[in-house]
MIDOSE-1310 file (N, C-alpha, C; in nm, 2 decimals, decimal comma, always signed):
residues 137
mtvk	+0,07/-0,12/+0,03/-0,01/+0,00/-0,03/+0,08/+0,13/-0,01; +0,02/+0,26/-0,08/+0,15/+0,34/-0,09/+0,13/+0,41/+0,07; +0,19/+0,53/+0,08/+0,23/+0,62/+0,18/+0,09/+0,73/+0,13; +0,03/+0,76/+0,06/-0,08/+0,81/+0,06/-0,21/+0,73/+0,10
ktqa	-0,21/+0,63/+0,08/-0,34/+0,51/+0,11/-0,27/+0,47/+0,25; -0,20/+0,44/+0,32/-0,23/+0,45/+0,48/-0,21/+0,58/+0,55; -0,16/+0,70/+0,47/-0,23/+0,76/+0,57/-0,38/+0,88/+0,56; -0,46/+0,78/+0,46/-0,53/+0,82/+0,40/-0,65/+0,76/+0,51
lqdg	-0,66/+0,63/+0,49/-0,61/+0,50/+0,63/-0,65/+0,60/+0,79; -0,49/+0,63/+0,83/-0,47/+0,61/+0,95/-0,58/+0,78/+0,94; -0,63/+0,86/+0,87/-0,74/+0,92/+0,97/-0,81/+0,90/+0,97; -0,83/+0,84/+0,88/-1,04/+0,78/+0,88/-1,10/+0,84/+0,77
sake	-1,00/+0,89/+0,70/-1,09/+1,00/+0,58/-1,09/+0,86/+0,44; -1,10/+0,77/+0,45/-1,04/+0,70/+0,35/-1,06/+0,52/+0,41; -1,22/+0,46/+0,36/-1,20/+0,30/+0,35/-1,17/+0,23/+0,29; -1,12/+0,14/+0,26/-1,03/+0,03/+0,18/-1,15/-0,05/+0,12
nvlq	-1,19/-0,18/+0,05/-1,27/-0,22/+0,02/-1,18/-0,30/-0,11; -1,14/-0,41/-0,02/-1,05/-0,50/-0,09/-1,13/-0,55/-0,26; -1,27/-0,56/-0,25/-1,31/-0,66/-0,38/-1,30/-0,52/-0,52; -1,28/-0,36/-0,38/-1,29/-0,22/-0,56/-1,18/-0,28/-0,56
rvlq	-1,06/-0,28/-0,47/-0,90/-0,29/-0,50/-0,88/-0,41/-0,62; -0,94/-0,46/-0,60/-0,95/-0,62/-0,73/-0,97/-0,57/-0,81; -1,09/-0,59/-0,83/-1,19/-0,46/-0,97/-1,12/-0,40/-1,04; -1,01/-0,30/-0,98/-0,95/-0,17/-1,04/-0,78/-0,24/-1,09
lpvv	-0,76/-0,35/-1,05/-0,63/-0,40/-1,12/-0,64/-0,36/-1,26; -0,52/-0,36/-1,35/-0,58/-0,34/-1,44/-0,58/-0,44/-1,50; -0,51/-0,61/-1,49/-0,53/-0,71/-1,54/-0,66/-0,78/-1,45; -0,75/-0,77/-1,36/-0,87/-0,80/-1,33/-0,93/-0,71/-1,46
sstc	-0,96/-0,59/-1,46/-1,02/-0,47/-1,54/-1,02/-0,48/-1,67; -0,94/-0,50/-1,72/-0,93/-0,53/-1,84/-0,99/-0,72/-1,90; -0,98/-0,76/-1,81/-1,03/-0,93/-1,86/-1,18/-0,93/-1,81; -1,21/-0,86/-1,75/-1,37/-0,82/-1,77/-1,46/-0,73/-1,86
etlq	-1,39/-0,65/-1,92/-1,41/-0,53/-2,00/-1,44/-0,63/-2,16; -1,32/-0,75/-2,18/-1,35/-0,81/-2,27/-1,42/-0,91/-2,27; -1,46/-0,96/-2,10/-1,53/-1,06/-2,10/-1,71/-0,97/-2,14; -1,71/-0,87/-2,09/-1,82/-0,77/-2,11/-1,86/-0,75/-2,29
rkys	-1,72/-0,75/-2,32/-1,76/-0,71/-2,48/-1,78/-0,84/-2,58; -1,71/-0,94/-2,52/-1,71/-1,11/-2,57/-1,96/-1,11/-2,60; -2,00/-1,05/-2,43/-2,10/-1,13/-2,40/-2,20/-1,02/-2,52; -2,16/-0,93/-2,47/-2,26/-0,79/-2,57/-2,25/-0,86/-2,69
stke	-2,10/-0,86/-2,77/-2,17/-0,93/-2,93/-2,21/-1,02/-2,94; -2,19/-1,11/-2,84/-2,25/-1,25/-2,91/-2,40/-1,25/-2,89; -2,39/-1,17/-2,78/-2,59/-1,14/-2,75/-2,63/-1,04/-2,89; -2,56/-0,95/-2,95/-2,61/-0,87/-3,07/-2,63/-1,00/-3,13
shpl	-2,52/-1,06/-3,23/-2,55/-1,17/-3,31/-2,66/-1,27/-3,32; -2,68/-1,32/-3,20/-2,75/-1,40/-3,23/-2,89/-1,38/-3,16; -2,98/-1,37/-3,20/-3,08/-1,31/-3,17/-3,22/-1,45/-3,05; -3,17/-1,49/-3,04/-3,26/-1,61/-3,01/-3,15/-1,62/-2,83
masv	-2,99/-1,62/-2,88/-2,94/-1,64/-2,73/-2,93/-1,50/-2,68; -3,00/-1,39/-2,73/-2,97/-1,23/-2,66/-3,16/-1,26/-2,55; -3,22/-1,30/-2,60/-3,36/-1,37/-2,57/-3,34/-1,44/-2,42; -3,22/-1,57/-2,44/-3,25/-1,61/-2,33/-3,15/-1,54/-2,24
cevy	-3,04/-1,44/-2,29/-2,99/-1,41/-2,21/-3,02/-1,33/-2,11; -3,16/-1,26/-2,14/-3,26/-1,16/-2,08/-3,24/-1,18/-2,01; -3,37/-1,34/-2,03/-3,42/-1,37/-1,86/-3,32/-1,43/-1,78; -3,26/-1,47/-1,78/-3,11/-1,51/-1,74/-3,07/-1,42/-1,67
ergv	-3,05/-1,29/-1,69/-3,00/-1,14/-1,65/-3,11/-1,10/-1,55; -3,24/-1,07/-1,57/-3,35/-1,06/-1,51/-3,36/-1,20/-1,39; -3,34/-1,29/-1,40/-3,36/-1,41/-1,29/-3,23/-1,34/-1,18; -3,10/-1,33/-1,21/-3,02/-1,33/-1,15/-3,04/-1,21/-1,07
qgag	-3,09/-1,06/-1,16/-3,11/-0,93/-1,05/-3,17/-0,94/-0,97; -3,33/-1,06/-1,01/-3,44/-1,13/-0,89/-3,32/-1,18/-0,74; -3,26/-1,25/-0,79/-3,17/-1,36/-0,68/-3,10/-1,27/-0,56; -3,01/-1,16/-0,71/-2,94/-1,15/-0,60/-3,04/-1,03/-0,48
alam	-3,10/-0,92/-0,56/-3,15/-0,87/-0,44/-3,28/-0,95/-0,38; -3,27/-1,06/-0,31/-3,34/-1,11/-0,25/-3,23/-1,22/-0,16; -3,12/-1,20/-0,20/-3,01/-1,21/-0,10/-2,98/-1,08/-0,12; -2,95/-1,02/-0,11/-2,92/-0,94/-0,02/-3,04/-0,85/+0,10
wgme	-3,12/-0,90/+0,02/-3,21/-0,85/+0,19/-3,24/-0,98/+0,28; -3,19/-1,08/+0,27/-3,20/-1,18/+0,35/-3,04/-1,22/+0,46; -2,95/-1,14/+0,37/-2,83/-1,10/+0,47/-2,77/-1,01/+0,47; -2,87/-0,93/+0,47/-2,84/-0,80/+0,52/-2,88/-0,78/+0,74
pvvr	-2,95/-0,86/+0,83/-2,95/-0,86/+0,97/-2,80/-0,94/+0,95; -2,79/-1,07/+0,87/-2,64/-1,10/+0,92/-2,53/-1,06/+0,90; -2,51/-0,93/+0,81/-2,40/-0,89/+0,76/-2,36/-0,76/+0,86; -2,50/-0,69/+0,88/-2,46/-0,61/+1,04/-2,42/-0,66/+1,10
rlep	-2,45/-0,76/+1,15/-2,45/-0,90/+1,26/-2,27/-0,86/+1,33; -2,26/-0,95/+1,18/-2,10/-0,94/+1,17/-1,98/-0,86/+1,09; -2,05/-0,74/+1,13/-1,98/-0,64/+1,03/-1,79/-0,60/+1,09; -1,80/-0,62/+1,23/-1,68/-0,64/+1,29/-1,58/-0,76/+1,23
qftv	-1,66/-0,82/+1,19/-1,55/-0,95/+1,16/-1,51/-0,92/+1,04; -1,60/-0,90/+0,93/-1,56/-0,88/+0,79/-1,47/-0,76/+0,76; -1,49/-0,64/+0,85/-1,38/-0,54/+0,89/-1,25/-0,63/+0,92; -1,24/-0,68/+0,97/-1,09/-0,73/+1,04/-1,02/-0,79/+0,91
annl	-1,17/-0,87/+0,81/-1,11/-1,00/+0,76/-1,09/-0,92/+0,62; -1,14/-0,83/+0,60/-1,12/-0,66/+0,45/-0,98/-0,61/+0,47; -0,96/-0,61/+0,60/-0,80/-0,55/+0,62/-0,72/-0,64/+0,62; -0,69/-0,77/+0,70/-0,60/-0,82/+0,63/-0,59/-0,90/+0,45
acrg	-0,79/-0,88/+0,41/-0,76/-0,89/+0,28/-0,64/-0,75/+0,18; -0,70/-0,64/+0,24/-0,59/-0,56/+0,18/-0,43/-0,54/+0,20; -0,40/-0,59/+0,31/-0,27/-0,64/+0,36/-0,21/-0,74/+0,24; -0,29/-0,86/+0,21/-0,21/-0,94/+0,14/-0,20/-0,91/-0,03
ldhl	-0,35/-0,81/-0,06/-0,33/-0,82/-0,14/-0,24/-0,71/-0,18; -0,18/-0,61/-0,10/-0,05/-0,50/-0,14/+0,03/-0,59/-0,15; +0,04/-0,65/-0,07/+0,19/-0,77/-0,06/+0,20/-0,86/-0,20; +0,07/-0,88/-0,24/+0,10/-0,94/-0,43/+0,10/-0,82/-0,51
eeki	+0,04/-0,74/-0,50/+0,10/-0,60/-0,60/+0,26/-0,58/-0,55; +0,27/-0,59/-0,46/+0,43/-0,54/-0,45/+0,49/-0,72/-0,52; +0,48/-0,82/-0,53/+0,57/-0,96/-0,57/+0,55/-0,93/-0,72; +0,44/-0,93/-0,70/+0,34/-0,96/-0,93/+0,29/-0,87/-0,93
palq	+0,43/-0,81/-1,05/+0,42/-0,68/-1,09/+0,35/-0,71/-1,24; +0,27/-0,76/-1,28/+0,18/-0,84/-1,35/+0,06/-0,78/-1,36; +0,04/-0,82/-1,22/-0,12/-0,73/-1,18/-0,10/-0,63/-1,28; -0,01/-0,55/-1,30/-0,07/-0,37/-1,30/-0,08/-0,38/-1,49
ypvd	-0,07/-0,45/-1,54/-0,08/-0,47/-1,66/-0,20/-0,53/-1,75; -0,25/-0,44/-1,82/-0,35/-0,54/-1,90/-0,30/-0,62/-1,97; -0,46/-0,74/-1,98/-0,41/-0,93/-2,00/-0,37/-0,87/-2,18; -0,40/-0,82/-2,25/-0,36/-0,79/-2,35/-0,21/-0,78/-2,39
klas	-0,17/-0,69/-2,27/-0,03/-0,67/-2,27/+0,08/-0,77/-2,23; -0,01/-0,89/-2,09/+0,08/-1,00/-2,12/+0,03/-1,04/-2,16; -0,08/-1,11/-2,23/-0,08/-1,24/-2,32/+0,06/-1,22/-2,43; +0,07/-1,03/-2,49/+0,18/-1,07/-2,64/+0,35/-1,10/-2,53
elkd	+0,37/-1,00/-2,43/+0,46/-1,06/-2,38/+0,46/-1,19/-2,31; +0,38/-1,31/-2,32/+0,40/-1,49/-2,26/+0,42/-1,49/-2,39; +0,35/-1,41/-2,51/+0,42/-1,55/-2,61/+0,52/-1,53/-2,68; +0,62/-1,39/-2,67/+0,72/-1,40/-2,69/+0,80/-1,46/-2,59
tisc	+0,76/-1,47/-2,51/+0,82/-1,54/-2,43/+0,88/-1,67/-2,43; +0,76/-1,70/-2,48/+0,73/-1,83/-2,53/+0,82/-1,93/-2,65; +0,77/-1,81/-2,75/+0,78/-1,82/-2,90/+0,92/-1,83/-2,94; +1,06/-1,77/-2,88/+1,13/-1,77/-2,92/+1,20/-1,93/-2,86
plqs	+1,16/-1,98/-2,71/+1,24/-2,11/-2,69/+1,23/-2,23/-2,75; +1,11/-2,22/-2,88/+1,05/-2,31/-2,88/+1,11/-2,29/-3,05; +1,09/-2,11/-3,12/+1,20/-2,15/-3,25/+1,33/-2,22/-3,24; +1,42/-2,17/-3,11/+1,53/-2,24/-3,11/+1,50/-2,36/-3,07
akst	+1,43/-2,41/-3,00/+1,41/-2,60/-2,97/+1,42/-2,67/-3,08; +1,32/-2,58/-3,18/+1,27/-2,65/-3,29/+1,41/-2,69/-3,41; +1,46/-2,54/-3,45/+1,62/-2,55/-3,49/+1,72/-2,65/-3,44; +1,69/-2,64/-3,33/+1,82/-2,74/-3,25/+1,77/-2,91/-3,28
igss	+1,69/-2,93/-3,30/+1,63/-3,09/-3,38/+1,59/-3,05/-3,49; +1,59/-2,96/-3,59/+1,57/-3,04/-3,70/+1,76/-3,04/-3,75; +1,78/-2,98/-3,73/+1,96/-2,99/-3,73/+2,02/-3,10/-3,70; +1,94/-3,17/-3,58/+2,01/-3,30/-3,50/+1,96/-3,41/-3,61
vdki	+1,79/-3,40/-3,62/+1,74/-3,50/-3,73/+1,79/-3,50/-3,88; +1,84/-3,36/-3,93/+1,90/-3,37/-4,02/+2,09/-3,45/-4,00; +2,14/-3,44/-3,96/+2,27/-3,48/-3,91/+2,24/-3,61/-3,92; +2,14/-3,66/-3,82/+2,10/-3,84/-3,79/+2,11/-3,85/-3,93
i	+2,03/-3,84/-3,99/+1,95/-3,92/-4,14/+2,07/-3,93/-4,21
C-alpha cells in the first residue's frame, strides 16, 4: 500500500474495500471489459441467445436482490469480523501487488509478452531438433 493510502486510512478519511481494489487492478479490469464485450457481441449476433440471456439476467438480478435482503441482518451483525477480514485481505493484496508486477498490466499486454517469451525458446528448440535430425539422417 502506498504512503498516501496508508495516511488516508490512518486519518479515517477513506475506507478501503478489497473487492473494489481487486476490480481496479488493470489485469482484472481489462479481463472484465473483454468478457463484457464478448458477451454483448454474442447477444447482438444471436437473437435467440439474446432473449435467453435477458431472461437469465432478470433472474440473476431478482435472486441478487432477494439474497441481499435476506443477508442484511447477518452482515450487520458480523460487520466487525468483515472489517478485520477486509483489512487482512487488503494487506495481502498489497503484498501481492509488490511481488507480482504483472497485476499492473492489461491482459492484452501480458498475453503478447507471454507469446514472445514462449515462442523464442520454441523456435530455438525446433531449429536444434531439425539440425539434429538432419545430422542423424
